[in-house]
C-alpha positions, -999 to +999 in steps of 0.1 A: -647-458+881-628-427+895-595-443+884-606-450+848-597-428+819-610-436+784-594-417+755-586-420+718-559-405+695-573-386+665-552-372+637-548-369+600-534-401+583-496-406+588-493-382+618-478-408+641-508-422+661-496-458+661-460-449+670-472-427+699-494-457+711-463-479+710-444-456+733-474-454+757-474-492+759-437-491+767-439-463+794-468-480+812-451-514+811-480-530+792-456-547+769-420-556+778-393-539+758-380-572+745-414-580+730-419-546+714-422-541+677-433-512+655-471-507+652-480-531+679-517-522+677-517-527+639-523-565+637-531-569+600-503-576+575-517-549+552-516-523+580-479-530+588-470-530+551-486-496+543-479-480+577-516-471+581-543-481+606-572-498+589-590-514+619-592-495+652-576-513+681-583-508+719-558-514+746-559-512+785-529-498+803-521-493+840-504-461+849-490-453+884-488-416+894-487-399+928-492-432+947-524-441+927-529-466+900-551-456+870-566-477+842-561-460+809-582-474+780-568-462+746-585-466+713-561-462+683-583-451+654-578-451+616-568-417+601-581-422+565-614-405+556-629-438+543-632-450+579-645-418+595-677-435+607-657-460+627-638-431+642-670-413+651-683-445+670-650-448+688-653-412+700-687-422+715-669-447+737-645-423+753-645-391+774-614-374+759-592-373+728-555-365+721-555-343+690-522-352+674-506-328+649-474-336+630-447-309+636-435-313+600-469-311+583-491-290+606-529-289+607-545-309+578-579-315+565-587-348+583-575-331+615-604-306+612-629-334+604-620-356+634-618-325+656-653-316+646-665-352+655-647-350+689-663-316+697-698-329+686-693-358+710-685-333+738-650-347+744-621-331+763-594-323+737-557-324+746-537-308+718-503-325+711-476-318+686-457-350+675-424-357+657-406-329+675-373-347+671-375-344+633-350-320+616-380-306+596-401-299+627-418-264+627-429-265+663-436-228+669-455-224+636-476-255+642-483-243+677-497-210+664-519-230+640-534-250+669-539-219+690-559-203+661-578-236+655-587-243+692-584-209+708-562-224+736-533-211+756-500-221+739-487-234+772-514-261+772-501-277+740-479-307+747-448-317+727-439-354+722-418-377+700-432-411+693-398-422+680-377-413+711-404-413+737-398-377+748-428-361+765-449-393+765-449-398+803-459-361+808-487-367+783-501-397+803-501-375+834-521-349+815-546-376+804-551-385+840-554-348+850-575-334+822-598-362+810-628-369+833-636-403+846-667-421+831-702-413+843-728-440+846-763-440+833-790-439+860-800-475+857-785-508+869-792-528+837-762-537+815-761-514+785-731-509+762-721-494+729-705-515+701-676-495+686-659-523+667-660-561+662-640-589+646-646-626+636-631-658+649-635-691+632-641-709+665-658-683+687-679-663+661-682-626+662-663-608+691-678-574+698-657-545+713-679-526+737-679-497+761-700-504+792-724-475+798-743-489+828-744-521+849-720-551+844-717-582+822-704-616+831-698-649+812-731-667+807-753-636+807-782-635+782-778-604+760-792-590+728-784-565+700-810-537+703-809-526+666-805-561+651-829-577+676-806-608+679-803-625+713-772-645+724-753-657+754-720-642+764-694-671+759-666-650+774-660-614+785-626-597+788-602-568+784-574-558+760-540-561+776-532-556+746-541-592+737-577-604+745-576-615+781-606-631+798-620-613+829-646-621+855-668-591+845-669-558+826-683-529+847-697-494+840-671-472+823-648-500+812-639-510+777-637-547+768-650-574+746-678-600+745-676-633+726-711-638+710-708-671+692-727-656+663-715-668+629-741-651+607-730-621+585-749-588+587-761-592+624-735-571+641-728-535+632-708-507+646-730-483+667-754-510+679-763-514+716-757-546+735-779-549+766-795-575+789-821-596+771-848-582+795-839-545+788-868-525+774-851-491+770-844-477+735-809-482+720-781-457+728-781-427+705-759-422+675-764-453+654-768-449+617-765-474+588-733-469+569-741-463+532-715-473+505-705-445+482-682-464+457-694-495+438-674-521+418-683-556+405-661-585+414-660-617+393-640-649+397-616-654+368-629-690+366-666-695+371-657-727+391-646-703+419-679-686+421-690-704+453-655-698+469-658-661+461-693-660+478-678-677+509-649-653+510-672-623+508-694-637+536-663-642+557-651-606+552-686-593+559-684-610+593-655-587+603-664-556+582-701-546+581-693-515+561-691-532+527-721-547+510-725-572+481-752-589+461-751-613+432-752-602+396-744-617+362-728-605+330-730-620+295-692-618+292-678-622+327-704-647+340-717-646+376-702-623+402-710-598+429-718-561+429-700-547+460-704-513+478-675-496+496-668-466+517-642-452+494-613-461+470-590-472+498-617-494+513-622-510+478-584-516+475-581-532+509-610-556+504-598-567+469-562-571+484-576-592+513-595-614+489-564-620+469-541-627+499-564-644+524-584-666+500-559-668+470-587-660+445-578-648+410-604-620+404-617-596+378-626-562+394-645-537+373-636-500+373-652-484+404-683-463+399-709-444+420-747-445+422-768-427+395-805-419+396-818-423+360-852-411+348-861-427+315-882-411+287-912-432+298-908-416+333-895-448+349-869-441+377-840-465+383-809-465+404-778-476+385-749-490+404-729-505+375-716-485+345-722-514+321-759-512+330-761-474+324-787-468+296-780-455+261-784-417+257-816-419+236-834-437+264-826-412+291-845-380+301-824-370+331-796-382+354-788-372+390-755-380+408-741-375+443-720-344+452-696-339+480-688-310+503-650-309+507-624-290+527-588-286+514-560-273+536-529-260+518-500-236+520-513-204+503-486-205+475-503-235+459-538-219+459-536-208+422-527-243+410-554-259+431-581-235+417-571-246+382-574-282+392-608-276+408-620-260+375-609-292+356-629-313+380-661-293+378-660-279+413-678-250+429-654-231+452-667-216+484-650-195+511-614-195+521-600-191+556-565-186+569-549-198+601-511-195+606-494-202+573-522-224+561-553-217+540-586-237+543-607-239+511-643-252+511-659-265+478-686-286+462-677-313+437-693-343+419-682-375+437-675-389+402-647-363+398-632-370+432-627-406+420-611-395+387-576-394+402-583-361+422-563-372+453-532-380+433-534-348+412-539-327+444-508-343+460-488-339+428-498-302+423-489-292+459-458-315+464-478-334+490-485-305+512-523-302+507-549-325+523-586-331+518-616-344+537-652-346+525-688-356+533-717-365+509-738-334+502-769-348+483-778-354+446-777-330+417-785-331+379-756-346+358-746-343+322-730-378+318-728-406+293-714-442+292-681-451+276-675-487+265-641-502+258-641-527+229-612-552+226-611-574+194-647-564+186-659-575+220-673-551+246-655-556+280-681-547+307-654-544+334-639-513+316-672-495+311-673-460+327-698-432+332-682-398+324-690-362+320-697-354+283-670-327+282-643-352+292-653-382+271-627-376+243-598-371+266-607-401+288-613-423+257-578-415+244-561-420+277-580-453+285-572-468+251-535-458+253-532-472+289-549-505+280-527-508+248-496-506+270-509-530+296-524-557+274-500-586+265-495-590+227-517-616+211-511-641+182-533-619+159-538-582+152-565-566+173-581-533+178-588-515+211-616-489+208-635-465+231-671-460+221-695-432+235-722-409+223-731-435+196-697-435+179-661-448+181-641-419+197-606-435+200-590-465+184-556-482+185-544-513+166-521-538+183-501-559+159-499-596+166-469-616+175-452-627+143-433-659+139-407-658+112-420-687+090-392-682+065-364-686+090-355-722+078-351-709+042-316-698+032-320-689-005-341-694-036-368-673-052-384-646-031-419-658-042-414-689-020-411-667+011-440-645+000-463-676-003-454-687+032-461-653+047-495-651+028-504-685+042-496-673+077-517-642+072-547-663+061-542-686+091-543-657+116-575-644+098-592-678+101-582-680+137-599-647+145-630-657+125-633-691+143-634-673+176-599-683+186-591-646+186-607-640+220-584-620+243-578-633+278-571-602+299-550-610+330-561-599+365-533-574+370-545-555+339-579-550+355-563-539+388-539-515+371-568-500+351-587-496+383-558-479+401-548-458+371-513-471+374 
């Protein structure tokens, strides 16, 4: 145990965590140079495409220094705020963290959030500045930001380049020197923390664990302390970086256990795996992850409903953070109401459904939870905008708010304050460190989802960053807006909006949908309805066939008769119900993303 070092890399998104991990694998010889590729630890196609880490990934490295061989267990964590709970569990599995700050961008909001988590977990922090080889690097300025943030000696801040490998070996030496070795609990029973898991078709759920006490071998009878489910270890092993079977996992080590469990909802991040006979309480820190963003997912064809359920069950086996339950709509048929950790989480799940299961889907516009009190004093929680009640039935509404932190260069502060006013925010205190300003604020979660991230990036030329936590419920002045296409309400486009923004949002939604919808054979109207009236309307003319093209002369009345006949035919087609508009899946997706 004295030769084991467990650590993670924490940083804001896109600060070079995965690239630094690649160089560590090279320096330690864990992966041969000829087998190296970019983002080795990012195994999902989506991760490699977007250049972000979605699922955390552990790896075991051997590092020789001063005649001794050390085992270094690294956990490469996601940087996006949607996955902050996963990051907090990973930090419970290690003794130290590398705080990585981009030399070109400096300290950002998620840097502060993850740093706060690491400090709460009592970890040793090693400050590191990355991307020092960049022509835009501001090494001395960023160093002063870190000194202000951590109160450390400038000489203790390490400089590395994940691209060239400069400084990586020195960093590994500092990991050995500064980060303490694991400490065992005072009992011999096997107890471990689940910090992640994945699903295999043949072997069931495979849990990634940090052994806190005792040891585990293949065949041992174990149980999940929170879920109460017992199982037998079919295999135990380590990450090298592929899963490699081992004889045992001992105290202080990080590894995996093949459970054989193929039921969704049993395994969750933060649970404790222990011997079946263990009577002690679970390890501290577990909490149930609560979704904050909701969207309904329907199959384009109702024949695919069973396939969609099976796909969601499969995804649930490898991602316990999202929830779903069946619901039905008079227009869209049977589907599922799904809960997500944030907008990126929603986008990833919908993209995985499309790619991995080849399912054409209808996804409603994302919403949040509202607590509605009716005039008859009945209290109801509303998850789906299309079920939000009419104004005359409602006495009061409550909605979730967030507490957020924005870090920005001070010259953008004025524009940010204007943006915050537009999004109904309450601005708190500001704090300066180096050439950056930190701003705290309170905002309705509904407003954060109304394109706030994109507007903030646009306003500050990409220099500002934001992190947030849920801060409870408050009274809300909101109403439901419906979109009507060809006299038919489309539930997937229903939204709950602030009353003061209804008119602007109605106009922009109608305009956007008019641009996205393919033209039909008949003339149709797109309308936005709220507050008991039609607020915005646009008419799309139908595709016209020139029924007089075969005529080359004669009286004009012959052409007029044919055009009149065509007009009546289109009118009959709409009246007979053949005027129903089939909205393609990409239109729903683009409306959801505000493309």
